[in-house]
C-alpha positions as CSV (number, residue, x, y, z in Angstrom):
1,M,119.3,63.4,86.8
2,S,120.6,66.9,87.4
3,G,124.1,66.4,86.0
4,S,125.3,69.1,83.7
5,G,121.9,69.7,82.1
6,P,120.0,73.0,82.1
7,Q,119.0,74.4,85.4
8,H,115.8,76.2,86.5
9,T,115.9,79.5,88.4
10,T,112.4,79.3,89.7
11,M,110.5,76.5,91.5
12,P,107.6,76.3,91.8
13,L,105.4,78.9,90.1
14,S,102.3,79.7,92.1
15,I,99.2,80.7,90.1
16,H,96.5,82.6,91.8
17,G,93.5,83.6,89.7
18,K,89.8,84.5,90.2
19,P,87.8,82.1,92.3
20,S,86.1,79.4,90.3
21,S,84.0,76.4,91.0
22,S,86.0,74.4,88.4
23,R,89.4,74.8,89.9
24,S,91.3,75.7,93.1
25,E,91.9,79.4,93.8
26,S,95.6,78.6,94.1
27,L,97.6,76.1,92.1
28,A,101.3,75.7,91.4
29,I,103.5,74.6,88.6
30,A,106.1,72.3,90.1
31,W,109.1,71.4,88.0
32,L,109.6,67.7,87.5
33,F,112.5,67.6,85.0
34,P,115.3,68.6,85.0
35,R,115.4,68.9,88.8
36,P,115.8,72.6,89.9
37,A,118.9,73.6,91.9
38,D,117.6,76.8,93.5
39,S,115.1,77.2,96.3
40,E,111.4,77.8,95.5
41,V,110.2,81.2,94.3
42,L,106.5,81.9,94.5
43,L,105.2,84.2,91.7
44,N,101.6,85.4,92.0
45,L,99.4,85.6,88.9
46,D,96.1,87.5,88.9
47,S,93.8,88.8,86.3
48,D,95.9,91.9,85.7
49,D,99.3,90.1,85.5
50,E,101.1,87.6,83.4
51,H,104.4,85.7,83.4
52,I,106.7,85.1,80.5
53,V,108.6,81.8,80.4
54,G,111.9,81.9,78.5
55,R,115.7,82.3,78.8
56,D,115.8,86.2,78.5
57,D,116.9,87.9,81.7
58,E,113.6,89.9,81.7
59,C,111.4,86.8,81.8
60,S,109.7,86.3,85.1
61,V,110.0,82.5,84.8
62,K,113.5,82.0,83.5
63,L,114.6,78.6,82.2
64,A,118.1,77.8,80.8
65,G,119.1,75.6,77.9
66,P,119.2,75.4,74.1
67,D,115.6,74.0,74.0
68,I,114.2,77.2,75.5
69,S,113.4,80.2,73.3
70,R,114.2,83.7,74.5
71,R,110.4,84.3,75.0
72,H,109.0,80.8,75.0
73,A,105.5,81.0,76.5
74,R,103.1,83.1,78.5
75,L,101.1,82.2,81.6
76,H,98.0,84.3,82.4
77,C,94.4,84.2,83.5
78,E,91.3,84.5,81.3
79,G,88.3,84.7,83.5
80,S,88.3,81.5,85.5
81,D,90.9,79.8,83.4
82,I,94.6,79.6,83.8
83,V,96.0,79.8,80.2
84,V,99.4,78.9,78.7
85,T,100.2,80.4,75.3
86,D,103.1,79.5,73.2
87,L,105.0,82.5,71.8
88,G,106.3,81.0,68.6
89,S,109.0,78.9,70.3
90,R,111.2,76.7,68.2
91,N,110.8,73.6,70.4
92,G,107.1,74.1,71.4
93,T,104.9,74.1,74.4
94,F,103.0,71.0,75.2
95,V,100.0,70.1,77.5
96,N,99.5,66.5,78.4
97,G,101.6,65.4,75.4
98,S,99.9,67.6,72.7
99,R,101.7,70.6,71.2
100,I,99.5,73.7,71.7
101,K,99.2,77.3,70.6
102,S,97.0,78.2,73.6
103,A,95.3,76.0,76.2
104,S,93.7,76.1,79.6
105,I,95.5,74.2,82.3
106,G,94.3,72.8,85.6
107,L,95.1,70.4,88.4
108,H,97.2,67.4,87.4
109,D,98.0,68.7,83.9
110,V,101.5,68.1,82.6
111,V,103.1,71.0,80.8
112,R,106.3,70.9,78.8
113,F,108.3,74.0,77.7
114,G,110.9,72.6,75.3
115,A,112.6,69.9,77.4
116,H,111.4,71.2,80.7
117,V,108.5,69.2,82.2
118,A,106.2,70.6,85.0
119,L,103.1,69.6,86.8
120,V,100.1,71.7,87.8
121,T,99.5,70.8,91.4
122,D,97.9,72.0,94.6
123,Q,100.6,70.2,96.7
124,I,104.1,71.6,97.0
125,G,107.0,69.7,98.5
126,L,109.7,67.1,97.9
127,T,109.3,63.4,97.4
128,E,111.4,61.5,100.0
129,E,111.9,57.9,101.2
130,I,110.3,58.0,104.7
131,G,110.7,54.2,105.2
132,P,112.0,51.1,103.4
133,G,110.4,51.3,100.0
134,L,108.0,54.0,101.0
135,L,108.4,57.2,99.0
136,A,106.0,60.0,99.8
137,G,105.4,63.4,98.4
138,P,103.3,66.2,100.0
139,L,99.9,64.5,99.4
140,M,101.0,61.1,100.7
141,L,102.7,62.7,103.7
142,A,99.5,64.6,104.6
143,R,97.5,61.4,104.5
144,L,100.1,59.5,106.6
145,S,100.4,62.3,109.2
146,P,97.8,60.8,111.6
147,L,99.6,57.4,111.5
148,M,102.9,59.2,112.5
149,R,101.2,60.7,115.5
150,A,99.5,57.5,116.6
151,A,102.3,55.1,115.7
152,S,103.2,54.2,119.3
153,S,99.5,53.5,120.3
154,D,97.6,50.3,119.9
155,L,94.8,51.9,117.9
156,P,93.5,49.7,115.1
157,V,94.0,51.1,111.6
158,I,92.1,50.9,108.4
159,L,94.0,51.5,105.2
160,E,91.8,52.1,102.1
161,G,93.2,52.4,98.7
162,E,93.1,51.1,95.1
163,T,95.2,48.1,94.1
164,G,98.9,48.8,94.1
165,T,98.8,52.0,96.2
166,G,101.1,50.5,98.8
167,K,98.9,49.5,101.7
168,E,101.2,46.7,102.9
169,V,104.3,48.9,102.6
170,V,102.5,51.5,104.7
171,A,101.5,48.9,107.3
172,R,105.1,47.7,107.6
173,W,106.3,51.3,107.9
174,L,103.7,51.9,110.7
175,H,105.0,48.8,112.5
176,N,108.6,50.0,112.3
177,L,107.5,53.4,113.7
178,S,105.5,51.8,116.5
179,G,108.5,50.4,118.4
180,R,106.6,47.2,119.1
181,S,108.9,44.3,120.0
182,G,107.1,41.6,118.0
183,T,107.2,40.9,114.3
184,F,105.1,42.3,111.4
185,S,102.8,39.6,109.9
186,A,100.4,39.8,107.0
187,I,97.7,37.6,105.6
188,N,95.5,37.9,102.6
189,C,91.9,37.2,103.8
190,A,90.7,36.8,100.2
191,A,92.9,33.8,99.8
192,L,91.6,32.0,102.9
193,P,89.3,29.1,102.2
194,E,86.2,29.5,104.4
195,S,86.7,26.0,105.9
196,L,90.2,26.9,107.0
197,A,89.9,30.6,107.8
198,E,89.2,30.1,111.6
199,S,92.2,27.8,112.0
200,E,94.6,29.9,110.0
201,L,93.6,33.0,112.0
202,F,93.2,31.8,115.5
203,G,95.1,28.5,115.5
204,H,94.1,24.9,116.4
205,C,95.2,22.0,118.6
206,R,96.3,18.6,117.4
207,G,93.3,16.5,116.6
208,A,90.8,19.4,116.5
209,F,89.7,18.3,113.0
210,T,90.6,15.8,110.4
211,G,94.1,16.5,109.1
212,A,95.2,18.5,112.2
213,T,98.3,16.4,113.0
214,R,100.0,19.0,115.1
215,D,99.3,22.2,117.0
216,S,99.1,25.5,115.1
217,A,99.5,28.9,116.7
218,G,97.6,30.8,113.9
219,V,98.5,34.2,112.6
220,F,97.3,36.2,115.6
221,R,99.5,34.4,118.1
222,G,102.3,34.4,115.5
223,A,102.2,38.2,115.6
224,E,102.3,38.4,119.4
225,G,103.7,41.7,120.5
226,G,103.8,43.0,116.9
227,T,101.5,44.1,114.1
228,L,99.1,42.0,112.1
229,L,97.9,43.2,108.7
230,L,94.6,41.6,107.6
231,D,94.6,42.4,103.8
232,E,91.2,42.5,102.0
233,V,89.4,42.0,105.3
234,S,86.0,42.6,103.6
235,D,86.4,39.2,102.0
236,L,86.2,37.3,105.3
237,P,83.0,35.3,105.7
238,L,80.5,36.8,108.0
239,T,80.8,33.9,110.4
240,I,84.6,34.6,110.8
241,Q,83.9,38.3,111.1
242,A,81.8,37.6,114.2
243,K,84.7,35.6,115.8
244,L,87.2,38.3,114.8
245,L,85.0,40.9,116.6
246,R,85.2,38.8,119.8
247,V,89.0,38.5,119.5
248,L,89.3,42.3,119.2
249,E,87.0,43.0,122.1
250,Q,88.4,40.3,124.5
251,R,92.0,40.6,123.3
252,E,92.2,36.8,123.3
253,V,91.9,33.9,120.7
254,H,90.3,30.6,121.3
255,P,92.2,28.0,119.1
256,L,90.0,25.2,117.7
257,G,90.1,22.3,120.1
258,A,91.6,24.2,123.0
259,A,90.0,24.1,126.5
260,K,90.5,27.8,127.1
261,P,91.3,31.0,125.2
262,V,94.8,32.6,125.0
263,A,95.5,36.2,125.7
264,I,97.2,38.2,122.9
265,D,98.8,41.6,122.4
266,V,98.6,42.4,118.7
267,R,98.2,45.7,116.9
268,I,95.6,45.3,114.1
269,V,95.8,46.9,110.7
270,V,93.3,46.1,108.0
271,A,93.5,46.9,104.3
272,T,90.8,47.1,101.7
273,Q,90.4,48.3,98.2
274,E,86.8,49.4,98.9
275,S,85.2,51.5,101.6
276,L,84.2,49.3,104.5
277,T,81.2,51.7,105.0
278,N,80.0,50.6,101.6
279,T,80.5,46.9,102.4
280,V,78.4,47.4,105.5
281,N,75.7,49.0,103.5
282,Q,75.8,46.0,101.1
283,K,75.5,43.6,104.1
284,R,78.9,42.1,103.4
285,F,80.6,43.4,106.5
286,R,79.5,43.6,110.1
287,Q,78.7,47.2,111.3
288,D,79.9,46.3,114.8
289,L,83.2,45.0,113.5
290,L,83.7,48.2,111.5
291,A,83.0,50.2,114.7
292,R,85.7,48.2,116.5
293,L,88.3,48.5,113.8
294,N,87.8,52.2,113.0
295,G,90.5,53.7,115.2
296,I,92.2,55.6,112.4
297,T,91.1,55.4,108.8
298,V,93.6,56.5,106.1
299,K,92.7,56.5,102.4
300,L,95.9,56.2,100.3
301,P,95.9,58.4,97.2
302,P,96.1,56.9,93.8
303,L,99.2,57.7,91.8
304,R,97.3,59.8,89.3
305,N,96.6,62.2,92.1
306,R,100.3,62.5,93.1
307,R,102.1,62.6,89.8
308,Q,105.1,64.4,91.2
309,D,106.0,61.1,92.9
310,V,106.1,59.1,89.7
311,L,109.6,59.9,88.6
312,P,111.2,59.6,92.1
313,L,109.5,56.2,92.4
314,L,110.7,54.9,89.1
315,S,114.3,56.3,89.8
316,H,114.3,54.6,93.2
317,V,113.3,51.2,91.9
318,L,115.6,51.4,88.9
319,A,118.5,52.3,91.2
320,K,117.9,49.2,93.2
321,L,117.6,47.0,90.2
322,T,120.8,48.3,88.6
323,S,122.9,48.5,91.8
324,G,122.9,52.3,91.8
325,R,123.6,52.6,88.0
326,A,120.1,53.8,87.0
327,P,119.9,55.5,83.6
328,T,118.8,59.1,83.2
329,F,115.6,60.1,81.2
330,N,114.8,62.5,78.4
331,A,111.9,65.0,78.5
332,D,109.5,62.9,76.3
333,F,110.0,59.9,78.6
334,V,109.2,62.0,81.7
335,E,106.2,63.7,80.1
336,R,104.6,60.4,79.0
337,L,105.1,58.8,82.4
338,C,103.8,61.8,84.4
339,A,100.7,62.3,82.1
340,Y,99.9,58.5,82.2
341,D,96.9,57.5,84.4
342,W,98.6,54.6,86.2
343,P,95.5,52.4,86.8
344,F,97.6,49.8,88.8
345,N,99.5,52.6,90.7
346,V,102.9,51.9,92.3
347,R,102.7,48.2,91.4
348,E,102.7,49.2,87.8
349,V,105.7,51.5,88.3
350,V,107.6,48.6,89.8
351,L,106.7,46.4,86.8
352,L,107.8,49.1,84.4
353,A,111.1,49.5,86.2
354,R,111.7,45.7,85.9
355,R,110.9,45.8,82.2
356,L,113.2,48.7,81.5
357,S,116.0,47.2,83.6
358,A,115.8,43.9,81.7
359,L,115.5,45.4,78.2
360,H,117.4,48.7,78.5
361,G,119.5,48.4,81.7
362,A,122.7,49.1,79.8
363,D,121.5,52.4,78.3
364,T,122.6,55.7,79.8
365,C,119.4,57.5,79.0
366,L,115.8,56.2,78.6
367,R,113.6,57.5,75.8
368,A,109.9,57.6,75.2
369,D,110.2,55.2,72.2
370,Q,111.5,52.5,74.7
371,L,108.1,52.5,76.4
372,T,105.4,50.0,75.3
373,A,102.6,51.3,73.2
374,Y,100.3,51.2,76.2
375,F,102.4,53.9,77.9
376,S,103.4,55.8,74.8
377,G,100.0,56.3,73.4
378,T,97.9,57.0,76.5
379,F,97.5,60.3,78.2
380,A,95.2,61.1,81.1
381,K,93.8,64.3,79.6
382,S,93.8,66.2,76.3
383,P,94.4,69.9,76.3
384,K,91.4,72.3,75.9
385,E,91.1,75.6,74.3
386,P,90.7,78.5,76.7
387,G,87.0,78.5,77.9
388,G,86.3,75.2,76.1
389,P,85.4,71.8,77.5
390,L,87.9,69.0,78.1
391,T,88.0,66.5,75.3
392,A,89.0,63.7,77.6
393,P,88.3,64.5,81.3
394,L,90.5,62.9,84.0
395,R,88.5,60.1,85.5
396,I,85.2,61.9,85.8
397,S,83.1,58.9,86.6
398,T,80.6,57.7,89.1
399,E,81.8,54.1,88.8
400,P,84.1,52.6,91.5
401,I,87.7,52.9,90.3
402,E,88.2,49.2,90.7
403,F,85.9,48.4,87.8
404,P,87.9,50.3,85.1
405,A,91.1,48.7,86.5
406,L,89.5,45.3,86.2
407,I,88.5,45.9,82.5
408,A,92.0,47.0,81.7
409,A,93.4,43.8,83.3
410,L,90.8,41.7,81.5
411,R,91.9,43.2,78.2
412,A,95.6,42.6,79.1
413,S,94.9,39.0,80.0
414,Q,92.7,38.3,77.0
415,G,89.5,38.0,79.0
416,N,91.0,35.5,81.5
417,I,89.4,36.3,84.9
418,A,91.9,34.3,86.9
419,Q,94.9,36.1,85.3
420,A,93.2,39.5,85.6
421,S,92.5,38.9,89.3
422,A,96.1,37.9,89.9
423,M,97.3,41.1,88.1
424,L,95.2,43.2,90.4
425,G,96.0,41.2,93.5
426,I,92.3,40.4,94.2
427,S,90.4,37.2,94.4
428,R,88.3,35.9,91.5
429,Q,85.2,36.2,93.8
430,R,86.0,39.9,94.1
431,A,86.4,40.2,90.4
432,Y,83.0,38.7,89.8
433,R,81.5,41.0,92.4
434,L,83.0,44.0,90.6
435,M,81.4,42.9,87.4
436,Q,77.9,42.6,88.9
437,G,75.6,45.2,87.5
438,H,77.9,45.8,84.4
439,S,77.6,44.2,81.0
440,V,81.0,42.6,80.6
441,D,81.3,40.6,77.4
442,L,84.3,38.3,78.0
443,D,83.9,36.7,74.6
444,A,84.2,40.2,73.0
445,L,87.3,40.9,75.0
446,R,88.9,37.7,73.8
447,K,88.0,38.5,70.2
448,Q,89.6,42.0,70.6
449,T,92.9,40.5,71.6
450,G,92.7,37.5,69.2
451,A,92.4,35.0,72.0
452,Q,90.4,31.8,71.7
453,P,87.4,31.2,74.0
């Protein structure tokens, strides 16, 4: 993406203003596009200082290229606000997709000067591939740091995170780091029928029950010497949770129909979209099992909180799909992607890459008008006047994040719960639980999309 395009001379711009309860004392503007060539330069900004963005030599934030005016914009503080003001530039200054004359900016806002796109962030660093398919910027690396230190241990791990945040990819990465000699195995607990869950997990002997025509090792013994991921562990029936607790305490499984238990050596990783502490409070998960599993708990950040990773993720997937011939992007395309809220996280990036590869794989440069209306018309936040309220705050809500994601999936699937659940990678039972306490009119959703009941 660097090519022969315009280059930056500063990266990132650090902004320090007066302390405020509404924002961090220190934020940074990190350039997303085009990629800078030079090392970072930190520029302090306080109530008595300002920085001019432009291509003149005297500008403190100097950008090159025909899209940048000589004095393009000004960055300064007004009270507790960080303010960007356009200085009559030809190609404009934009905040979250809207052209502005003057606007306050804060954490996760996307700012564009001409064709140069930047992000307001509190995390500075590169996004790199730290394992197969696992790209991590500074926030993700910080969250994964405990796993790196404890990789070679046998401590159980809880991975919490919204749908599509990469819990299984992280579990595989942890297994590779661990050096364990066995294989990595994963099972979706939400997809296990209650009548077969014990057999699938712990194994059975031939004749143990009707239909048991041969011995089965079960997933625990199948992962001997390796790592086992129990995905959506909170969906296990309470009766199976009790038996899982014994397996973890005794380090042995008792297959159905067997005369004696079998010792196992398996590192356990569990994944869940919701806090296991909350499921304990709701009497859906055993407290003693949580205590046994809680060796290390890592909450994977949603993509909207690590927007600087969006472009590297998309580029990485596109490069794989196009055998290394991935197209470049224009500034509008980058701006819309980075300002988008990504309710389905990395999974949605992968799907977008597949769509773009199928429809526009032969193009040399991708444009914003090649995105679907869902991406092109949606921004996470609207700009605000200095000192004014946000017109559309970024996910300021007391509801669990899974519920808005479910509503979006229901709209996309025309009110079909089975299809919406499949899109999110959750069970229908979990979808119904998410809707409990909410007035969800499926008929209205079908009418909005023109579907028949």
